N, C-alpha and C positions, 0 to 999 in steps of 0.2 A: 584681087584675089584674096587679099587679106580679109576683106570684108566677108566674103563668102565662107572662109574658114571660121570666122567668128560666129557667123550665123549658124554654121553647121554645128559647132560646139554648143551653142545655146539650144539648138533643137534637140541634141542628145540629152541635155539636162532636163528639158521639158518632157522628154519621152520617159524618163525615169519617174515612177510614181512618187508623189510627195509623201503619202502615208504608206507605211509598210503593208504587206499583204495581211489579210485578216487572219489567216492561219498562223502566220508568224506572230502577230499581235496576241492572239488567243493562247498560243503556246507560251509566250513570255509571261502573260498574265497568270496562267496556270502554274508556271514554274515559280513565280514570285509568291503566289498564294500558298503553294506547297511548301516553299521555304519558310514562310511566316508560320504556318501550322507546325512545321518541324521544330522551329525555334521555340514556339509555345510548349510543345510536347516535351522538349528537352528541359525547359524551365520547370515544368510540372514534375518531371521525374527527379530533377535535382532537389526540388522543394520537398518531395516525399522522402527522398533519401535522407535529407537533412533532418526532417521530422522523425523518421525512424531511428536515426542515430541519436537524436536527443532523447527519445523515449527509452532507448536501450541504456543510455547513460544514466537517466533518472532511475530506471529499474535496478541497475547495478548499485547505485548509491543507496536505494531503499533496501536491497538485499544486505549490503554491508552494514547498514544501520540496524536492521533486524538481528543480524548475527551478533553485533556488539551488545544490543539490548538483551538478547537471550543469554549471552555469556555473563553479563552483569547480573541478571536475575539468578542464574545458576550459582554464581559466586556468593551472592547475598544469601541464598537458601542454604548453601553449604556452610557459610559462616554462622548462620542462625542455628543450624542443627549442631554444629560443633560446640557453639556457645551453650546450648541447652544441655548437651551431654556433659560438658565440663562443669556446669553449674550443679547438675545432679550429682556428679562425682564428688565435688567439694562439699556439698551439703551432707551427703552420706558419710564421707570421711569425718566431718565435724560431728555428726550424730554418733557414729560408732566410737570416735575417740572420747566423746562425752560419756558414753556408756562405760567405756573402759575406766575413766577417771572415777565414776561413781562406784564401780565395783572394786577398786583397788583396796584401800584400807577401810574396811567396814567399821568394826568396833573392836574394842579390846577383848582379850581372851577372858576377862573376868565376868563378862556378861553371860547369863545363863543360856542354855540351849534353846529355850522357847523364844527368847528375844532374838537370838541369832537366826532362828528358823523364820520368824516373822519378817526380819529384815531381808533375808534371802528371798522369801516369797515376794516381797515388795520389789526387790531388785529384778527378779525374773519377770514379774508383771510389767514393770516399766520397760524392760528390754523387749518383751513380747509386744507391748504397745508401739514401741519404736519400730519394730520389724513389721507390724501391721501397717503403720503409716508409710513405711518405706515401700512395702508391697503395693499399697493403694496408689501411691505417687508414681511408682514404676509402671503400674498398669495404665494410669492416666497418661503418662508420658508416652508409653507405647501406642496408645490409641491416638494421641495427638500427632505423633510422628506418622502413623499409618494414614491419618486423614490428610496430612500435608503431602505425603508422597502420592496418595490416591488423587488428590486435587491437582497436583502438578502433572501427574500422568494423564489425567483427563484433559486439563486445560492446555498443556503444552504439546499434547499429541505424542507422548512418549510411548503409549501402548499401540502396538500394531495389530492386536487381536481384541476380541471383546471380553477377554478375561480380566478379572479384577487384579489389583496389585498383590493380594494375598495368594492368588492361584498361580502366580508366576514363580518359577524356580529356575535355578541354574543347573544345567545338565553336566 
């Protein structure tokens, strides 16, 4: 009897198909293919996320760099303008103090009136010349400052309208 039991078990083993059903095999293949595609898609999404994060970091660094450069340009422009105004102020003080020194003790009282009048006319003429030079330099400085401000307004994008710098006013 043992022998028949053994043959019976062997027969059951042979009755089982050696290869799985086609539907089972195709379902497994589809699941594996779908899993592989899903892994690839996940890798692509992660790569794009990493690239976007890198671009955002680079953009932020560029914005910070541009802000720092703009601030440095503004500080240099401010220092230049302050330096020019201080230089003009010191030159005008020197000229005016020089005119005061020339006017102080002219000549003694023993000189006749015509000589004193001629000296006074010379002194007034020299002061008028100094004032003309001052007015001309002041106008030149004013035009230079207007050009610098206008150029910065146009180049740096400070103007929000099409008006020129001269047409702008504070309300």
